[in-house]
C-alpha positions in Angstrom: -3.1 2.5 22.0 -6.6 3.6 21.7 -8.9 3.9 24.7 -11.0 1.0 23.3 -7.9 -1.3 23.3 -6.9 -0.3 26.8 -10.4 -1.1 28.1 -10.4 -4.4 26.1 -7.1 -5.4 27.7 -8.4 -4.5 31.2 -11.4 -6.8 30.6 -9.3 -9.6 29.3 -7.0 -9.3 32.4 -10.0 -9.3 34.7 -11.5 -12.3 33.1 -8.2 -14.2 33.2 -7.8 -13.3 36.9 -11.3 -14.5 37.7 -10.7 -17.8 35.8 -7.5 -18.5 37.7 -8.9 -17.7 41.1 -11.9 -19.9 40.6 -9.7 -22.8 39.3 -7.5 -22.4 42.4 -10.6 -22.6 44.7 -11.8 -25.8 42.9 -8.4 -27.4 43.2 -8.2 -26.6 47.0 -11.6 -28.1 47.8 -10.6 -31.7 47.7 -6.8 -31.4 48.1 -4.7 -31.5 51.2 -3.1 -28.2 52.3 0.2 -27.6 50.4 3.3 -27.5 52.7 5.7 -24.7 52.2 9.3 -25.6 51.3 10.7 -25.3 54.8 8.0 -27.6 56.3 8.5 -30.1 53.4 12.3 -30.1 53.9 11.8 -30.7 57.6 9.5 -33.7 57.0 12.0 -35.1 54.4 14.9 -34.8 56.8 12.9 -36.7 59.5 12.4 -39.5 56.9 16.1 -39.5 56.2 15.6 -38.3 52.6 18.4 -36.4 50.9 18.1 -34.4 47.7 19.9 -36.0 44.8 20.2 -34.5 41.3 21.5 -36.2 38.2 21.3 -35.8 34.4 19.4 -38.5 32.5 18.5 -39.1 28.8 15.1 -37.6 27.9 13.6 -40.9 26.9 14.6 -42.4 30.2 13.0 -39.5 32.1 9.8 -39.9 30.1 9.6 -43.6 31.1 10.3 -42.7 34.7 7.6 -40.1 34.7 5.1 -42.6 33.3 6.0 -45.1 36.0 5.8 -42.4 38.7 2.3 -41.4 37.5 1.1 -44.9 38.0 3.0 -45.3 41.3 1.1 -44.3 44.5 4.3 -42.8 46.1 5.2 -40.6 43.2 8.6 -40.1 41.6 10.6 -40.6 44.8 9.0 -43.9 45.8 9.1 -45.2 42.2 12.8 -44.5 41.9 13.5 -46.0 45.3 11.6 -49.2 44.3 13.6 -49.4 41.0 16.9 -49.0 42.8 16.0 -51.6 45.3 14.9 -54.0 42.5 18.3 -53.3 40.8 20.1 -54.8 43.8 20.6 -51.7 45.9 19.3 -52.1 49.5 17.6 -49.5 51.7 
């Protein structure tokens, strides 16, 4: 590589780093602090939540994601509400 290309790459990297750091600061201004995995797992265990994975059809997943986006509790609460409505009890 030529010296010009090296300097150009450095400038692009610096600009990208600045853009990402400013976007992170903007996102943190109004958001609640993000919990790390260990803290989140502890809170979930206190609520009695258990991780459950399954494989679903892509079109069904898309529908679930659309419902979850409109649901105030997110994916977990949206799925729980659907299962309760299907006749399963909490």
